[in-house]
N, C-alpha and C positions, 0 to 999 in steps of 0.2 A: 504494499499499499504505499502511496506517495504522502509525503508529509504536506499539509495545506498550510498556507500562509495565514489563514483566517482562525486557525486553532490550534493549540499546543499539540505536540505528539501524545499518543496514547501511551500512558504509563506503563512500565512492565508489571507483570503480576506481583512480584514480590514488593514493589513500591506501594500496593494497595493494603498491604498488611497493617494492622493498626500497630502504632507505636507503643511499646512496652516501656514504661518509666524504669529508669535506673534505679538502684538502691537509694542513691542520695536524693533523687527527684521524689522517691516514694516518702522518705524521711520528711522532705519539705512539705509535700502535700499534707502529711499528718500534722504537721506542725501548725499550718496554717488553718486546716479544718478544725482543729482543736482550740484555737486562739492562743496556744502557747507561744507561737512566734511573736505575737504582739507582746505578750507578758515578758518574754525574754528581752525584746528590744526595750521595753520600758525600764526593766531591771538594768540593763546596759547603760541606759541613760542616766539613771540615777546615780549608779556606781561611778560613772566617769565625771559626773558633777562633783559627787563628794570627795573624790580623791584630787581633784583640781585639774584634771586632764582637759576638761572643755576650756578652762580659763587659760591653760598653757597654749592650747591650739589657736585660740583667739589672739593670744599675744603674738604667736608665730605669724599669724595672718597680718596683723597690722605692722609688724616689723618689715615683713616682706613688702607690703604696699608702700610703707615709708620709703623703703630703700629703692624701689623701681619706679615710684611715682603713681599717684592714683590715676591718672589717666592712661598709664602704660601696662596696667594689669587687668586681666580678665578673670572671671570666675573659674574658667578652665585652667589658666595658668596657676591659680591659688591651689585648686584641686591636685593638679599634677606635682606641684612642690610640697604641699603640706601632707598629701596622703600617706606617703612612705614613712615620714616622721611620726605622723599620728599613730600609725597601725604599730610601728616599733615602740611607742611609748605607752601603749596601753599596759597598766600593771598586771603582773603575772596574776596576783590575787583575784582580778576581776575576771581574767580569762578563766582560771581555775574555777570559779564560782559558776560562770556560765556553762562550763563544760560538765560539771557535776549536775547542774540542772537539766541539760540535755540528755545526760545518760540517765538520769533518773526518769525523764519522761519516755525514753525509749525502752527503759526496763518495764514500764507500766503499759506500754502499747504494744499490741501485737502488729507487727508489719509483715 
């Protein structure tokens, strides 16, 4: 059969099979459906504020903007520069607490 300009080619039979979610995708779906993902995000926000991480990131952003000039910095620039520093500076205690909560959730949920 010739390909038509007006319609895309017919997909191969294996392309029609339903996508099976990966284990990670299954966990993410369960976290969202149960509302646990939002609770974890809120816990993370609280802990980062409590430990001063948020203020530290705000100060880094302000320093970067001062250094480059207000009109020479975009949000994308800030994200690119600050994200690696932000991820690296999350306290181990906060990471451990979140990991423990995720493990508890997974232990109580059949996936």
